[in-house]
C-alpha positions as a printed Julia matrix, in Angstrom:
343×3 Matrix{Float64}:
   0.09    0.1     -0.13
   1.47    3.42    -1.06
   1.37    6.37     1.26
   1.97    9.96     0.96
   5.47   11.06     2.41
   3.91   14.17     3.69
   0.26   13.12     4.92
  -2.18   16.15     5.41
  -3.31   16.75     8.94
  -6.96   16.83     9.95
  -6.62   20.55    10.75
  -5.15   21.44     7.29
  -8.07   19.81     5.67
 -10.62   21.7      7.51
  -8.81   25.06     7.02
  -8.86   24.34     3.11
 -12.7    23.78     3.32
 -13.35   27.02     4.95
 -11.17   29.01     2.62
 -12.89   31.23     0.13
 -11.87   31.31    -3.48
 -12.67   34.23    -5.6
 -13.2    33.56    -9.28
 -13.14   36.63   -11.81
 -14.32   36.25   -15.4
 -12.96   38.67   -17.93
 -13.53   39.01   -21.75
 -10.64   38.36   -24.21
  -9.8    40.43   -27.14
 -12.22   39.52   -30.09
 -10.46   37.94   -33.07
 -12.09   36.76   -36.67
 -11.11   33.38   -38.07
 -12.71   34.41   -41.6
 -14.03   37.62   -42.86
 -15.66   38.26   -46.2
 -16.78   41.62   -47.08
 -20.18   41.97   -48.31
 -21.0    43.05   -52.05
 -23.98   44.86   -50.99
 -24.61   48.02   -49.02
 -27.72   49.02   -46.72
 -29.82   52.05   -47.58
 -28.73   53.44   -43.97
 -25.14   52.8    -44.22
 -22.8    55.85   -44.1
 -20.88   54.3    -47.09
 -23.72   54.32   -49.15
 -22.81   57.59   -51.12
 -19.24   56.53   -51.7
 -20.28   53.26   -53.11
 -22.9    54.74   -55.35
 -20.18   57.3    -56.72
 -17.7    54.45   -57.35
 -20.18   52.44   -59.51
 -21.11   55.53   -61.5
 -17.38   56.15   -62.02
 -16.86   52.54   -63.1
 -20.02   52.44   -65.43
 -18.7    55.8    -67.17
 -15.34   54.35   -67.6
 -16.75   51.3    -69.22
 -18.74   53.31   -71.73
 -15.75   55.25   -72.65
 -13.62   52.11   -73.29
 -16.29   50.2    -75.3
 -15.68   50.07   -79.04
 -11.83   50.5    -78.73
  -9.57   47.59   -80.4
  -7.77   46.88   -77.03
 -10.99   46.51   -75.02
 -12.95   43.17   -74.79
 -15.22   41.69   -71.9
 -14.09   39.15   -69.75
 -16.13   36.79   -67.6
 -15.34   35.09   -64.3
 -16.78   31.96   -63.32
 -17.05   31.11   -59.36
 -17.62   27.55   -57.86
 -21.09   26.9    -57.51
 -22.38   25.5    -54.01
 -23.69   21.99   -53.87
 -27.01   21.59   -54.91
 -29.74   20.08   -52.73
 -32.73   18.15   -54.05
 -36.12   19.02   -52.4
 -39.17   16.74   -53.1
 -42.74   18.13   -53.04
 -45.71   15.97   -53.23
 -48.9    17.21   -54.88
 -52.13   15.68   -55.29
 -52.57   13.87   -58.51
 -54.74   15.62   -61.21
 -58.15   13.83   -61.33
 -58.51   11.69   -64.67
 -61.45    9.85   -66.23
 -61.7     7.37   -68.89
 -64.11    8.08   -71.74
 -64.8     5.76   -74.72
 -66.92    6.15   -77.96
 -68.36    3.66   -80.35
 -70.05    4.13   -83.71
 -72.01    1.33   -85.44
 -71.92    0.21   -89.05
 -75.17    1.62   -89.84
 -74.41    5.16   -88.37
 -71.13    5.17   -90.37
 -73.36    4.11   -93.28
 -76.03    7.09   -92.73
 -73.3     9.68   -92.27
 -71.55    8.59   -95.69
 -75.11    8.56   -97.47
 -75.94   11.97   -96.19
 -72.43   13.56   -97.33
 -73.02   12.0   -100.61
 -76.46   13.63  -100.93
 -75.14   17.07   -99.95
 -77.26   17.28   -96.76
 -75.75   19.21   -93.85
 -74.98   16.99   -90.87
 -76.81   18.55   -87.73
 -75.0    18.39   -84.47
 -77.94   16.43   -82.81
 -77.79   13.79   -85.7
 -74.03   13.31   -84.97
 -74.32   13.14   -81.19
 -77.28   10.44   -81.19
 -76.68    8.42   -77.94
 -73.48    8.89   -75.66
 -71.58    6.04   -77.12
 -71.84    7.61   -80.98
 -68.99    8.87   -82.75
 -68.02   12.75   -82.66
 -66.38   12.71   -86.21
 -66.71   15.87   -88.16
 -67.11   16.6    -91.84
 -63.61   16.81   -92.65
 -62.98   13.4    -91.3
 -65.86   12.16   -93.55
 -64.46   13.75   -96.58
 -61.04   12.01   -96.23
 -62.86    8.53   -95.48
 -64.99    8.99   -98.72
 -62.14   10.26  -100.71
 -63.81   13.66  -101.21
 -60.94   15.67   -99.92
 -59.02   17.86  -102.05
 -55.92   16.5   -103.62
 -53.64   19.18  -102.67
 -54.86   19.41   -98.97
 -54.42   15.71   -98.85
 -50.81   15.83  -100.15
 -49.79   18.79   -98.28
 -51.28   17.38   -94.91
 -49.12   14.18   -95.46
 -45.91   16.07   -96.48
 -46.05   18.23   -93.34
 -46.49   15.57   -91.08
 -43.37   15.01   -88.78
 -44.23   11.45   -88.42
 -44.2    10.96   -92.08
 -40.94   12.68   -92.6
 -39.37   10.54   -89.89
 -40.63    7.38   -91.53
 -39.51    8.55   -94.82
 -36.0     9.09   -93.39
 -36.01    5.76   -91.8
 -36.92    4.16   -95.0
 -34.31    5.96   -97.09
 -31.65    4.77   -94.61
 -32.97    1.19   -94.77
 -32.53    1.49   -98.73
 -29.0     2.9    -98.33
 -27.89    0.5    -95.96
 -29.09   -2.31   -98.26
 -26.96   -0.63  -101.04
 -23.78    0.16   -98.91
 -23.82   -2.92   -96.64
 -20.62   -4.42   -97.87
 -18.65   -1.05   -97.91
 -19.94   -0.04   -94.59
 -18.94   -3.38   -93.04
 -15.52   -3.1    -94.66
 -15.34    0.58   -93.16
 -16.32   -0.69   -89.63
 -14.48   -4.17   -89.58
 -11.35   -4.04   -91.94
 -10.55   -7.55   -92.88
  -7.08   -9.19   -92.69
  -4.53   -8.45   -95.44
  -4.51  -10.48   -98.61
  -1.52  -12.79   -98.43
  -1.13  -12.54  -102.26
  -0.37   -8.81  -101.8
   2.54   -9.31   -99.84
   5.64   -7.5   -100.9
   3.65   -5.25  -102.98
   2.9    -1.54  -102.02
  -0.36   -0.58  -100.07
  -3.58   -0.22  -101.8
  -6.32    2.22  -101.0
  -9.92    1.47  -102.06
 -12.68    4.16  -102.09
 -15.69    2.91  -100.4
 -18.13    5.74  -100.61
 -18.29    9.58  -101.02
 -20.24   12.34   -99.17
 -21.7    14.12  -102.12
 -25.18   15.48  -103.12
 -26.45   18.35  -105.52
 -26.0    20.86  -102.59
 -21.97   20.3   -102.65
 -21.8    20.54  -106.44
 -19.14   23.16  -107.38
 -18.31   23.85  -103.7
 -15.06   23.57  -101.89
 -14.65   21.65   -98.44
 -12.94   23.99   -96.02
 -13.21   21.97   -92.72
 -14.55   18.87   -90.87
 -15.11   17.45   -87.51
 -16.26   14.22   -86.08
 -18.87   14.1    -83.37
 -17.32   12.98   -80.22
 -20.36   10.87   -79.06
 -21.76    9.73   -82.42
 -18.7     8.49   -84.59
 -21.15    8.15   -87.3
 -21.71   11.85   -87.59
 -19.59   14.18   -89.51
 -19.82   17.95   -89.76
 -18.4    19.4    -93.01
 -17.98   23.1    -93.93
 -18.18   24.56   -97.37
 -16.95   27.88   -98.6
 -13.98   29.65  -100.41
 -10.73   30.7    -99.07
  -9.9    33.46  -101.71
 -11.55   36.82  -100.99
 -12.6    37.32  -104.7
 -14.47   34.14  -104.66
 -16.31   34.59  -101.68
 -20.02   33.15  -101.83
 -22.53   31.87   -99.13
 -21.45   28.87   -97.04
 -22.82   25.84   -95.64
 -22.44   23.23   -92.87
 -23.82   19.63   -93.87
 -24.02   16.84   -91.26
 -23.14   13.69   -93.03
 -23.96   10.23   -91.47
 -22.51    7.02   -92.42
 -26.09    5.56   -92.58
 -26.7     7.76   -95.62
 -23.89    8.78   -97.79
 -25.83   10.12  -100.5
 -27.78   13.19   -98.64
 -26.94   14.96   -95.21
 -29.01   14.58   -92.12
 -28.94   18.22   -91.76
 -28.13   21.47   -93.48
 -27.1    25.03   -92.0
 -26.86   28.05   -94.35
 -24.3    30.55   -93.74
 -24.34   34.11   -95.01
 -20.37   33.74   -95.92
 -17.85   30.91   -96.28
 -17.29   28.54   -93.44
 -13.51   28.23   -92.45
 -13.54   26.05   -89.29
 -15.96   23.73   -87.49
 -15.45   21.75   -84.12
 -17.77   19.6    -81.97
 -17.6    20.17   -78.11
 -15.98   17.13   -76.12
 -17.99   17.28   -72.96
 -21.25   18.63   -74.76
 -21.31   16.88   -78.13
 -24.39   18.41   -79.13
 -22.64   21.75   -79.4
 -21.03   22.65   -82.56
 -18.68   25.77   -82.9
 -18.47   27.25   -86.34
 -15.94   29.93   -87.69
 -16.79   32.14   -90.64
 -14.75   34.03   -93.33
 -15.99   37.45   -92.0
 -14.65   36.81   -88.41
 -17.99   35.73   -86.7
 -17.88   32.44   -84.21
 -21.29   30.95   -83.66
 -22.31   28.0    -81.59
 -25.15   25.77   -82.7
 -27.15   23.11   -80.73
 -27.64   20.18   -83.34
 -30.42   18.82   -81.22
 -32.77   21.81   -82.22
 -34.58   21.58   -85.6
 -33.84   25.15   -86.65
 -30.25   26.43   -87.71
 -30.23   29.19   -85.16
 -27.19   30.14   -83.23
 -27.58   29.77   -79.61
 -24.42   31.98   -78.97
 -22.48   34.38   -81.51
 -19.59   36.78   -81.22
 -20.05   40.36   -81.84
 -17.9    43.51   -82.23
 -18.58   44.53   -78.39
 -17.55   40.89   -77.18
 -14.28   40.94   -79.26
 -15.23   39.67   -82.65
 -12.61   39.11   -85.02
 -11.92   41.27   -87.95
 -10.58   38.58   -90.39
 -11.18   35.1    -91.27
 -11.53   32.49   -88.37
  -9.05   29.69   -89.24
  -9.48   27.43   -86.22
 -11.8    26.96   -83.16
 -10.95   24.53   -80.39
 -12.75   23.56   -77.18
 -10.52   23.62   -74.18
 -11.27   21.44   -71.09
 -11.27   23.63   -67.85
 -11.25   20.73   -65.56
 -14.27   18.58   -64.04
 -15.77   21.59   -62.08
 -15.88   23.91   -65.01
 -17.25   23.78   -68.42
 -15.32   23.88   -71.67
 -14.02   26.98   -73.14
 -14.0    27.9    -76.7
 -10.76   29.32   -78.34
 -10.7    30.97   -81.87
  -7.72   31.72   -83.83
  -7.91   34.4    -86.86
  -5.47   35.94   -89.44
  -6.02   39.42   -87.61
  -3.34   38.11   -85.04
  -5.57   37.57   -82.03
  -6.59   34.51   -80.1
  -9.81   34.69   -78.2
């Protein structure tokens, strides 16, 4: 058993218990671990007038610089905070099932009335609740009395008909180019009899149509997501031969006609598909314009376009490249022109 070398006496213990202890609490100096100044000023802040004066001075400075050759806008991108998903539950919309039915004699009476030139009254078409609600136009199509022009226009303007026609065209073209497309996708082994002789190139197919007649191919770019899709730019390199330009989207499934056509006001000098967003296509023109298109949209309208205030080139754009800025940032588009600038 261990014992203290200097044991405390009972009298000392009692004295310690009766002893008063004074505790004083004091506040230390305040210090900040992180201080981010606000970008907003309250209406009653004493610095409000100074901030408004600084903003007005900066706005006037920007207006003076706009339009100069050495002035261009610059954008900054900050990291976005992590997004949170918030679910909301709502009462489903009420639904109801409704069915209609038309008997053979009702259809026969309606056709006979149409042939006789009688006007179909609404009450006669209603009948009971299970009768058909067809209209005169539908009956005209049913009996073949519709105008031929209206019928043809209605068929050709239908999106479903256009899609079915494109699918049927691809089926026919693939039957014609089956062996050549197979040789392109799966090259066979080299012919042993050709050993020792020089290499031989065989032309499988050509992307051409009446739209490309007498036009010069200036650039092309393969889509990163769909390796069968090729964007080809058409135009002229010489100033004296300038004409309108085009961007044709060729597919290996149909080498005889492009899948989509974009018309340009001048020659196309460069094209490039984005890497992370393969639906975006950058196009550089001879007049210095750089435009970005969304190939998923049916119309050939630019979603982004360079202007004189945003640093538009003053000469032909010979190259456009998408630059990866990292996993947390989108791609940046860089263009090179013969005016000596890279933007």
